[in-house]
C-alpha positions as CSV (number, residue, x, y, z in Angstrom):
1,X,0.4,0.1,0.3
2,X,2.8,2.7,0.9
3,X,4.3,2.2,-2.6
4,X,0.9,2.8,-4.6
5,X,0.6,6.2,-2.5
6,X,4.3,6.7,-3.5
7,X,3.8,6.1,-6.5
8,X,0.5,8.5,-6.4
9,X,2.5,11.1,-5.3
10,X,5.3,11.0,-7.7
11,X,2.6,11.0,-10.3
12,X,0.8,14.0,-9.0
13,X,4.6,16.2,-8.6
14,X,5.5,14.9,-12.1
15,X,2.4,16.3,-13.9
16,X,2.0,19.3,-11.8
17,X,5.6,20.6,-11.8
18,X,7.1,21.2,-14.8
19,X,10.0,19.3,-16.0
20,X,13.8,20.9,-15.4
21,X,16.0,18.1,-16.8
22,X,16.1,16.4,-19.5
23,X,18.8,13.6,-20.7
24,X,19.8,14.1,-23.8
25,X,23.0,11.7,-23.9
26,X,23.0,8.2,-23.2
27,X,26.5,6.6,-22.3
28,X,27.4,3.7,-24.7
29,X,28.5,1.3,-22.0
30,X,27.4,0.2,-18.6
31,X,23.5,-0.6,-19.4
32,X,23.6,-3.0,-17.2
33,X,23.6,-0.7,-14.2
34,X,21.0,1.6,-15.6
35,X,17.8,2.9,-13.4
36,X,15.5,1.2,-15.4
37,X,15.7,-2.2,-17.2
38,X,13.8,-3.9,-20.0
39,X,14.0,-7.4,-20.6
40,X,12.5,-7.9,-24.1
41,X,11.6,-11.4,-26.0
42,X,9.8,-11.4,-29.3
43,X,7.8,-14.8,-29.4
44,X,5.9,-16.3,-31.5
45,X,2.4,-14.8,-31.5
46,X,3.4,-11.9,-28.5
47,X,6.0,-9.6,-27.3
48,X,6.9,-10.0,-23.9
49,X,8.7,-6.9,-22.0
50,X,9.8,-7.4,-18.2
51,X,10.2,-3.8,-16.7
52,X,12.6,-2.9,-13.7
53,X,11.4,0.6,-13.3
54,X,13.4,2.9,-10.6
55,X,10.9,4.6,-8.3
56,X,12.1,7.8,-9.2
57,X,11.5,7.2,-12.6
58,X,8.1,5.6,-12.3
59,X,5.8,8.8,-13.4
60,X,7.9,8.3,-16.6
61,X,6.4,4.7,-17.6
62,X,2.5,5.5,-16.7
63,X,0.6,5.7,-19.6
64,X,-1.6,8.9,-20.0
65,X,-4.8,9.0,-17.8
66,X,-7.9,8.7,-20.0
67,X,-10.1,11.5,-20.0
68,X,-12.2,12.4,-17.0
69,X,-9.9,10.5,-14.7
70,X,-7.1,12.2,-12.0
71,X,-3.7,11.6,-12.7
72,X,-2.8,8.8,-9.8
73,X,-5.5,6.8,-10.8
74,X,-5.5,3.2,-12.1
75,X,-1.5,3.3,-11.5
76,X,-1.4,-0.4,-11.9
77,X,-2.7,-0.6,-15.0
78,X,-1.2,2.2,-16.4
79,X,2.3,1.1,-14.9
80,X,5.0,1.1,-17.9
81,X,2.4,0.9,-20.4
82,X,4.1,4.4,-22.2
83,X,6.6,2.1,-23.8
84,X,5.2,1.4,-26.7
85,X,5.7,-1.3,-29.3
86,X,4.7,-1.4,-33.0
87,X,3.9,-4.4,-35.9
88,X,4.3,-3.2,-39.4
89,X,3.9,0.5,-38.0
90,X,0.3,-0.8,-36.0
91,X,0.7,0.1,-32.4
92,X,0.0,-2.9,-30.1
93,X,-2.3,-3.1,-27.3
94,X,-0.5,-3.9,-24.5
95,X,-1.8,-6.5,-21.2
96,X,-0.6,-6.2,-18.0
97,X,0.5,-9.9,-16.8
98,X,2.3,-8.8,-13.3
99,X,2.8,-5.6,-11.5
100,X,4.9,-5.8,-8.0
101,X,7.6,-4.0,-5.7
102,X,10.4,-6.3,-5.5
103,X,14.4,-6.6,-5.3
104,X,16.4,-4.7,-8.0
105,X,18.0,-7.4,-10.2
106,X,21.8,-7.6,-10.0
107,X,23.3,-8.2,-13.3
108,X,26.8,-9.1,-14.9
109,X,28.3,-7.4,-17.9
110,X,29.6,-9.3,-20.7
111,X,33.2,-10.3,-20.6
112,X,34.0,-8.1,-17.4
113,X,34.1,-8.9,-13.8
114,X,31.7,-7.2,-12.1
115,X,31.9,-7.0,-8.3
116,X,27.8,-5.7,-7.4
117,X,26.3,-2.4,-6.8
118,X,28.6,0.8,-6.3
119,X,28.2,2.0,-2.8
120,X,27.1,5.2,-4.7
121,X,24.8,3.9,-6.4
122,X,21.5,6.1,-6.7
123,X,19.5,3.8,-7.7
124,X,16.3,2.8,-5.9
125,X,17.3,-0.9,-4.0
126,X,13.6,-1.8,-5.2
127,X,11.9,-1.3,-8.4
128,X,8.4,-1.6,-9.4
129,X,8.8,-5.1,-11.7
130,X,6.1,-4.7,-14.8
131,X,5.3,-7.3,-17.0
132,X,3.4,-6.7,-20.2
133,X,2.7,-8.5,-23.4
134,X,1.5,-7.0,-26.9
135,X,0.0,-10.1,-28.6
136,X,0.1,-10.2,-32.9
137,X,-2.1,-12.4,-35.0
138,X,0.6,-12.5,-37.9
139,X,4.4,-12.8,-37.5
140,X,5.3,-9.4,-38.4
141,X,8.2,-8.3,-40.6
142,X,9.2,-5.5,-38.7
143,X,8.6,-4.6,-35.0
144,X,9.3,-1.0,-33.6
145,X,10.2,-0.4,-29.7
146,X,9.6,2.9,-28.7
147,X,10.7,3.8,-25.0
148,X,9.1,6.6,-23.1
149,X,10.2,9.9,-25.2
150,X,9.5,13.4,-24.9
151,X,7.7,15.5,-28.3
152,X,11.1,15.9,-29.6
153,X,12.0,12.2,-29.7
154,X,14.1,12.8,-26.3
155,X,14.5,9.9,-23.9
156,X,12.8,10.7,-20.6
157,X,14.9,7.9,-18.5
158,X,17.7,5.7,-18.9
159,X,16.5,2.4,-20.1
160,X,19.4,-0.6,-20.3
161,X,17.7,-3.3,-22.4
162,X,18.1,-6.8,-23.7
163,X,16.4,-8.6,-26.8
164,X,15.7,-12.2,-27.2
165,X,14.1,-13.9,-30.4
166,X,12.8,-17.6,-29.7
167,X,15.1,-17.8,-27.1
168,X,18.2,-16.4,-29.1
169,X,20.0,-13.5,-27.6
170,X,20.1,-10.5,-30.3
171,X,21.4,-8.3,-28.2
172,X,24.1,-8.0,-25.1
173,X,23.6,-4.9,-22.7
174,X,23.0,-1.7,-24.5
175,X,20.9,1.6,-23.8
176,X,17.3,2.2,-25.6
177,X,17.2,5.8,-26.2
178,X,15.0,6.1,-29.5
179,X,12.9,4.4,-31.3
180,X,14.3,1.2,-32.7
181,X,13.3,-1.1,-35.8
182,X,13.7,-5.0,-35.3
183,X,13.8,-7.4,-38.3
184,X,12.8,-10.8,-36.9
185,X,14.0,-13.8,-39.2
186,X,11.5,-16.1,-38.1
187,X,12.9,-19.4,-40.1
188,X,16.4,-18.8,-37.8
189,X,16.5,-16.5,-35.2
190,X,20.1,-16.1,-35.3
191,X,19.8,-14.1,-37.9
192,X,17.6,-11.5,-36.3
193,X,18.9,-8.3,-36.4
194,X,18.1,-4.3,-35.6
195,X,18.2,-1.9,-38.0
196,X,20.7,0.1,-35.8
197,X,23.7,-1.8,-35.8
198,X,25.0,-0.8,-32.1
199,X,21.9,-3.3,-31.4
200,X,24.4,-6.5,-31.1
201,X,25.5,-9.2,-29.8
202,X,29.3,-10.2,-28.8
203,X,28.9,-13.6,-30.9
204,X,27.6,-12.4,-34.2
205,X,28.0,-15.1,-36.5
206,X,26.5,-18.6,-35.6
207,X,29.4,-20.3,-36.5
208,X,33.0,-19.3,-35.3
209,X,36.5,-20.6,-35.4
210,X,39.0,-19.6,-32.7
211,X,43.1,-20.8,-33.4
212,X,44.9,-20.6,-30.1
213,X,48.6,-21.1,-30.4
214,X,50.4,-21.7,-27.1
215,X,54.0,-22.8,-26.1
216,X,52.9,-26.2,-25.4
217,X,49.7,-26.7,-27.3
218,X,47.9,-25.4,-30.7
219,X,43.5,-25.8,-29.9
220,X,41.4,-25.6,-32.4
221,X,37.7,-24.3,-31.3
222,X,34.7,-23.7,-32.8
223,X,31.3,-22.8,-31.9
224,X,28.3,-24.3,-34.0
225,X,24.8,-25.2,-34.0
226,X,23.0,-28.1,-34.0
227,X,20.7,-27.4,-36.8
228,X,24.6,-26.6,-38.6
229,X,25.8,-30.1,-37.4
230,X,22.1,-31.3,-39.0
231,X,23.3,-30.2,-42.2
232,X,26.7,-31.2,-42.2
233,X,25.9,-34.9,-41.2
234,X,23.1,-37.3,-40.3
235,X,22.0,-37.1,-36.6
236,X,19.2,-38.9,-37.3
237,X,16.7,-37.1,-35.1
238,X,13.0,-37.4,-36.8
239,X,10.7,-34.8,-35.6
240,X,12.1,-34.6,-32.1
241,X,12.4,-30.7,-30.8
242,X,13.3,-31.5,-27.1
243,X,16.4,-33.5,-26.6
244,X,17.4,-35.9,-23.8
245,X,21.4,-35.7,-22.3
246,X,21.8,-39.1,-23.7
247,X,20.9,-38.2,-27.1
248,X,22.8,-35.0,-27.1
249,X,25.7,-36.7,-26.0
250,X,25.4,-38.6,-29.1
251,X,25.7,-35.5,-30.6
252,X,28.5,-35.2,-29.1
253,X,30.3,-37.7,-30.5
254,X,29.4,-37.0,-33.9
255,X,30.3,-33.9,-34.0
256,X,33.9,-34.7,-32.6
257,X,34.2,-37.5,-35.6
258,X,33.1,-34.8,-38.1
259,X,35.4,-32.0,-37.0
260,X,38.2,-34.7,-36.4
261,X,38.3,-34.9,-39.7
262,X,37.2,-31.4,-41.2
263,X,39.2,-28.3,-41.0
264,X,42.8,-29.4,-41.5
265,X,45.6,-27.9,-39.5
266,X,49.2,-27.9,-41.2
267,X,51.7,-26.9,-38.3
268,X,55.0,-26.1,-39.6
269,X,54.6,-28.2,-42.8
270,X,53.1,-31.5,-41.7
271,X,49.4,-32.4,-41.6
272,X,48.2,-32.4,-38.1
273,X,45.7,-34.5,-36.4
274,X,43.7,-33.8,-32.8
275,X,45.4,-35.8,-30.0
276,X,42.0,-34.9,-28.3
277,X,38.8,-33.3,-28.6
278,X,35.9,-32.3,-26.3
279,X,32.7,-31.1,-27.3
280,X,30.0,-28.9,-24.8
281,X,26.8,-27.4,-24.7
282,X,26.9,-23.6,-25.0
283,X,24.8,-20.5,-24.3
284,X,25.6,-17.0,-25.6
285,X,23.4,-14.4,-23.8
286,X,24.6,-10.8,-21.9
287,X,26.7,-12.9,-19.2
288,X,29.1,-13.8,-22.4
289,X,29.4,-17.6,-23.2
290,X,28.8,-20.2,-20.4
291,X,29.2,-23.9,-20.6
292,X,26.4,-25.9,-19.5
293,X,26.0,-28.3,-17.3
294,X,24.3,-31.4,-19.0
295,X,20.9,-30.1,-19.0
296,X,18.4,-32.7,-19.2
297,X,16.2,-31.1,-22.2
298,X,17.5,-29.3,-24.8
299,X,15.8,-27.3,-27.6
300,X,16.9,-28.6,-30.7
301,X,15.9,-25.0,-32.9
302,X,18.7,-23.1,-30.5
303,X,21.2,-25.5,-29.3
304,X,24.7,-24.5,-29.1
305,X,27.6,-26.5,-29.2
306,X,31.5,-25.9,-28.8
307,X,34.3,-28.0,-29.7
308,X,37.9,-28.1,-28.5
309,X,40.4,-30.2,-30.6
310,X,43.9,-30.3,-28.9
311,X,47.6,-30.6,-30.6
312,X,50.1,-31.0,-28.0
313,X,53.5,-29.6,-28.9
314,X,57.2,-29.5,-27.8
315,X,57.8,-25.9,-28.6
316,X,55.9,-22.7,-29.8
317,X,55.7,-23.4,-33.3
318,X,56.9,-20.7,-36.4
319,X,54.2,-21.2,-38.4
320,X,50.3,-23.0,-39.7
321,X,47.6,-22.9,-41.9
322,X,44.2,-24.5,-42.3
323,X,41.7,-25.2,-44.7
324,X,38.3,-24.6,-43.3
325,X,35.8,-26.8,-45.5
326,X,32.2,-26.6,-43.1
327,X,30.5,-23.4,-44.1
328,X,26.2,-23.1,-44.0
329,X,23.8,-22.3,-46.3
330,X,23.0,-18.9,-44.7
331,X,26.3,-17.4,-44.8
332,X,29.7,-18.0,-47.0
333,X,32.0,-16.4,-44.3
334,X,33.1,-17.8,-41.3
335,X,35.0,-14.9,-38.6
336,X,38.5,-16.9,-37.8
337,X,40.4,-15.5,-34.6
338,X,43.8,-16.6,-34.5
339,X,45.4,-15.7,-30.9
340,X,49.5,-16.2,-30.1
341,X,51.4,-14.8,-26.7
342,X,51.6,-11.7,-27.9
343,X,47.8,-11.0,-28.9
344,X,44.7,-12.0,-30.9
345,X,44.2,-11.5,-34.7
346,X,40.6,-11.5,-36.1
347,X,40.2,-13.0,-39.9
348,X,38.2,-15.1,-41.9
349,X,37.4,-17.6,-44.3
350,X,35.1,-17.4,-47.1
351,X,34.1,-19.9,-49.8
352,X,36.2,-18.3,-52.5
353,X,39.2,-17.9,-50.2
354,X,38.4,-20.9,-47.2
355,X,42.6,-20.6,-46.5
356,X,43.8,-19.2,-43.6
357,X,47.4,-18.9,-42.4
358,X,49.9,-17.7,-39.1
359,X,53.4,-17.0,-39.0
360,X,55.4,-16.7,-35.5
361,X,56.7,-13.0,-35.5
362,X,57.2,-13.0,-31.6
363,X,60.8,-11.7,-30.9
364,X,62.8,-12.3,-27.8
365,X,60.8,-15.1,-27.2
366,X,62.1,-17.4,-24.1
367,X,60.3,-20.6,-24.0
368,X,59.0,-21.2,-20.4
369,X,60.1,-24.3,-18.4
370,X,61.2,-25.5,-15.3
371,X,64.9,-25.3,-14.0
372,X,66.8,-26.2,-10.6
373,X,66.4,-24.4,-7.6
374,X,69.9,-23.1,-6.8
375,X,70.1,-20.5,-4.0
376,X,73.4,-21.2,-2.2
377,X,72.7,-20.6,2.0
378,X,75.2,-20.3,4.5
379,X,75.1,-19.8,8.3
380,X,77.1,-16.4,9.1
381,X,79.9,-16.3,12.2
382,X,81.7,-13.4,13.3
383,X,84.8,-14.3,15.0
384,X,87.3,-11.6,16.5
385,X,90.5,-12.7,14.4
386,X,93.0,-9.9,15.8
387,X,92.1,-10.5,19.1
388,X,92.7,-13.7,18.9
389,X,95.7,-13.5,16.7
390,X,97.4,-11.6,19.5
391,X,96.6,-14.0,22.1
392,X,97.9,-16.6,20.7
393,X,101.0,-15.3,19.2
394,X,101.5,-13.8,23.1
395,X,101.2,-17.5,23.9
396,X,103.9,-18.6,21.3
397,X,106.3,-15.7,22.7
398,X,105.6,-16.8,26.5
399,X,106.4,-20.7,25.7
400,X,109.5,-19.8,24.3
401,X,110.3,-17.0,26.3
402,X,110.0,-19.8,29.6
403,X,112.2,-22.2,27.8
404,X,114.8,-19.7,27.0
405,X,114.6,-17.8,30.5
406,X,112.5,-20.4,33.2
407,X,113.7,-18.3,35.7
408,X,111.6,-15.1,34.5
409,X,108.1,-16.6,34.5
410,X,106.8,-13.6,36.5
411,X,107.7,-11.2,33.4
412,X,106.4,-13.7,30.9
413,X,103.0,-13.9,33.0
414,X,102.9,-10.0,32.6
415,X,103.4,-9.9,29.2
416,X,100.7,-12.4,28.9
417,X,98.3,-10.8,31.2
418,X,98.7,-7.5,29.0
419,X,97.9,-9.3,26.0
420,X,95.1,-11.1,26.8
421,X,93.5,-7.8,28.1
422,X,94.5,-5.9,24.9
423,X,93.1,-8.8,23.5
424,X,89.8,-8.6,25.1
425,X,89.6,-5.0,24.2
426,X,90.1,-5.7,20.6
427,X,87.3,-8.5,20.7
428,X,84.7,-6.0,18.8
429,X,87.4,-5.9,15.5
430,X,85.4,-9.1,14.0
431,X,85.9,-11.0,10.5
432,X,82.5,-12.6,9.2
433,X,83.0,-16.5,7.9
434,X,80.4,-18.2,6.1
435,X,79.9,-21.6,7.0
436,X,77.4,-24.2,4.6
437,X,74.4,-25.1,6.3
438,X,71.4,-27.5,5.3
439,X,68.7,-25.5,7.0
440,X,66.8,-22.5,5.5
441,X,68.4,-19.8,8.0
442,X,66.0,-16.7,7.2
443,X,62.7,-15.6,6.0
444,X,64.0,-13.7,3.0
445,X,65.6,-16.8,1.6
446,X,62.5,-19.4,2.4
447,X,60.9,-16.4,-0.1
448,X,63.5,-16.7,-3.0
449,X,62.7,-20.7,-2.7
450,X,59.4,-20.1,-2.6
451,X,59.2,-17.8,-5.6
452,X,61.3,-20.3,-8.0
453,X,59.0,-23.3,-6.8
454,X,55.9,-21.2,-7.4
455,X,57.5,-20.2,-10.5
456,X,58.3,-24.1,-11.8
457,X,55.2,-25.0,-10.7
458,X,53.2,-22.4,-12.8
459,X,55.6,-24.0,-16.0
460,X,54.8,-27.5,-15.0
461,X,50.9,-26.7,-15.3
462,X,51.7,-25.6,-19.3
463,X,52.5,-29.2,-20.4
464,X,49.0,-31.2,-21.8
465,X,50.5,-34.6,-21.3
466,X,51.0,-36.4,-18.2
467,X,54.3,-37.9,-18.9
468,X,55.6,-34.6,-20.0
469,X,54.6,-33.1,-16.3
470,X,56.3,-35.4,-14.8
471,X,59.8,-34.6,-16.8
472,X,59.0,-31.2,-15.4
473,X,58.9,-31.6,-12.2
474,X,62.0,-33.8,-11.8
475,X,63.9,-30.6,-12.1
476,X,62.9,-29.7,-8.6
477,X,60.5,-32.3,-7.4
478,X,62.1,-35.2,-5.8
479,X,61.3,-38.4,-7.9
480,X,59.7,-40.2,-4.9
481,X,57.5,-37.7,-4.3
482,X,56.6,-36.8,-8.0
483,X,52.8,-38.6,-7.9
484,X,51.8,-36.5,-5.1
485,X,52.9,-33.3,-5.8
486,X,51.2,-34.0,-9.5
487,X,47.6,-34.9,-7.3
488,X,47.8,-31.9,-5.5
489,X,49.2,-29.8,-8.4
490,X,46.1,-30.6,-9.7
491,X,43.5,-30.3,-6.9
492,X,44.8,-26.7,-5.8
493,X,46.0,-24.8,-7.9
494,X,43.6,-25.4,-11.1
495,X,41.3,-22.9,-11.3
496,X,38.2,-23.3,-13.7
497,X,36.9,-20.2,-15.7
498,X,33.6,-19.3,-16.4
499,X,34.5,-20.6,-20.0
500,X,35.1,-24.0,-19.1
501,X,39.3,-23.7,-19.7
502,X,41.3,-24.1,-17.0
503,X,43.0,-20.9,-16.1
504,X,47.5,-20.8,-15.6
505,X,49.5,-18.5,-14.2
506,X,51.1,-15.5,-15.5
507,X,52.4,-13.4,-13.2
508,X,53.1,-14.2,-9.4
509,X,53.5,-11.1,-6.5
510,X,52.9,-10.2,-2.6
511,X,55.2,-13.0,-1.5
512,X,54.9,-13.9,1.6
513,X,56.9,-16.2,4.4
514,X,54.7,-16.7,7.1
515,X,56.5,-19.6,9.1
516,X,59.7,-21.6,8.5
517,X,60.6,-24.6,10.4
518,X,62.7,-27.7,10.9
519,X,60.4,-30.5,8.7
520,X,60.2,-34.3,10.4
521,X,62.8,-35.6,7.0
522,X,65.5,-33.3,7.7
523,X,64.5,-30.6,5.2
524,X,62.3,-27.3,6.3
525,X,58.5,-26.7,5.9
526,X,57.5,-23.7,4.6
527,X,54.2,-21.6,5.1
528,X,53.8,-19.0,2.4
529,X,51.2,-17.2,0.4
530,X,51.3,-15.2,-2.8
531,X,49.5,-14.1,-5.6
532,X,48.7,-15.5,-9.0
533,X,47.7,-13.2,-11.7
534,X,46.2,-16.3,-14.1
535,X,43.9,-16.2,-17.0
536,X,42.4,-18.7,-20.0
537,X,39.6,-19.5,-21.8
538,X,38.0,-20.9,-24.8
539,X,36.2,-20.1,-28.0
540,X,37.4,-15.9,-27.9
541,X,36.3,-15.6,-24.7
542,X,39.5,-14.6,-22.6
543,X,39.2,-14.0,-18.7
544,X,42.1,-13.0,-16.4
545,X,41.5,-13.3,-12.4
546,X,44.0,-12.8,-9.1
547,X,44.2,-15.4,-7.1
548,X,45.3,-15.6,-3.7
549,X,47.2,-18.8,-2.6
550,X,48.1,-19.7,1.0
551,X,50.5,-23.6,1.1
552,X,52.7,-25.6,3.2
553,X,55.8,-26.2,0.9
554,X,58.3,-29.7,2.1
555,X,61.5,-29.0,0.5
556,X,65.0,-30.5,1.2
557,X,68.7,-29.7,-0.4
558,X,70.2,-32.4,-2.3
559,X,73.5,-31.8,-3.7
560,X,73.2,-27.9,-3.6
561,X,69.6,-27.5,-5.4
562,X,66.5,-27.3,-3.2
563,X,63.8,-30.1,-3.8
564,X,60.1,-29.9,-3.4
565,X,58.6,-33.3,-1.2
566,X,55.4,-32.0,-0.4
567,X,52.6,-29.6,-1.1
568,X,49.7,-28.9,0.3
569,X,47.3,-25.8,-0.9
570,X,45.3,-24.8,2.3
571,X,43.5,-22.1,0.2
572,X,42.3,-20.6,-3.0
573,X,40.7,-17.4,-3.3
574,X,39.9,-15.0,-5.8
575,X,40.6,-11.7,-5.3
576,X,38.9,-8.1,-6.4
577,X,41.5,-5.9,-5.8
578,X,44.2,-5.3,-8.7
579,X,47.1,-7.5,-9.2
580,X,50.6,-5.0,-9.2
581,X,50.1,-3.3,-12.1
582,X,46.9,-3.9,-13.9
583,X,44.2,-6.1,-12.6
584,X,41.2,-8.0,-13.4
585,X,39.7,-8.1,-16.9
């Protein structure tokens, strides 16, 4: 009731007072944090609009009161209906399905992290939630969406918006600041689009290829639709419109068989065959690209899949090429993005030019690998060398004098005593001697050892084959502990990202040694924490995060080198703050 009263007050104030300011320019990004938001779905027989209206903007979304009624009458029925929809130029009549007050929905922007609402957020924490449906009898060729505007066409409120057509996302987060014309493709909604080219989504094509060149692996990743796979191979789905998990697993195997033989890669002059392949079900929407965890039912018409083909390598290749041979009926162009350690380069293949190539132009490349950890340690001893020398000389002189002059012992004793006193006075004049030891003497040395181990672990994780991981670990892990270190490496240092990729560490910082103590096996046990800048991605969707680790490292010195004999990851926690220079992206 109190919210209805507030709407009434706002409506009356809005109508009776002149508008002192209006927006004439809306920003081109940040639409997910707009004060008002519209989720718009174009369905088979209607348009559905779910509005979140900020309390302060509620009067702007009210349809005009009917003649003979007051400005505060019929608020619920009028809510949101200042939003207009036209089908082929004819205004559609909205029907209210729901009006209620609810908490504002927090949204995550695609392709960058969001850490919640800013403390300075001036939006109302709750919104007026209105669901409207605009029905039509025949499928229109154009649909026009018109937000609340002034007579001069200026938007009266900032409205963030997302669109989908028959379940297929048409846009990422965008602002709706004018009348926009939508062209629905009723045969294939993936190709539905707006007249305004700015109203689009990140993944514009229904078929996209991504080639990633890394030090230990070349990956070919493809996003494709089930309906395209059906055109390339006989999937035998009959008239089914909804597919269960068992059927989808069969489809994944068919896709692996097809792509393993298609679009051949030539790496450094040699035809390459994938060592492994994996297919995932995906969703593409405003939150970016997400891996779906085996849904019970899948809509055949809108299903999207992604395949990852892996080609292990011993080192970064110098060149490669790909000949694309899977095109669709609706498009003779396929976007191809090739990425290497220096960055990503977009390209494309067409039916007329189906080949694309890459050459390694990276200068001063240093191939990552593990190294023996040789950090000499010693214990320093301060020796009063001058004092000891004088005392030793005095003893020698006294011994000689007593042999030659045995009756002058009193004089010799006096000389010896005097020399001893002088030696005592000079004891502060010392010389430092370093003696080799087998235990870690201080935190600074422990920090050096920790940094070297963490860097080596990251290099070992670049390997894609189990035997090569073991070989990489051998330079700094005692052989009898290799298997247990590998298990903990996979358990504690694996960071799964939203795209389904495992992140790999790019840099380290903020290494802090909390404690060092002798271990039972004669080595040392280091309790340390550090931050790692990790990144990874699939299908052109790259994530970068900062992870804070805390771990126990058991180390021992063998023949002058340090070896890891035990590893326990106590904590792995995502951090929101920046990492050294830069930060999350």
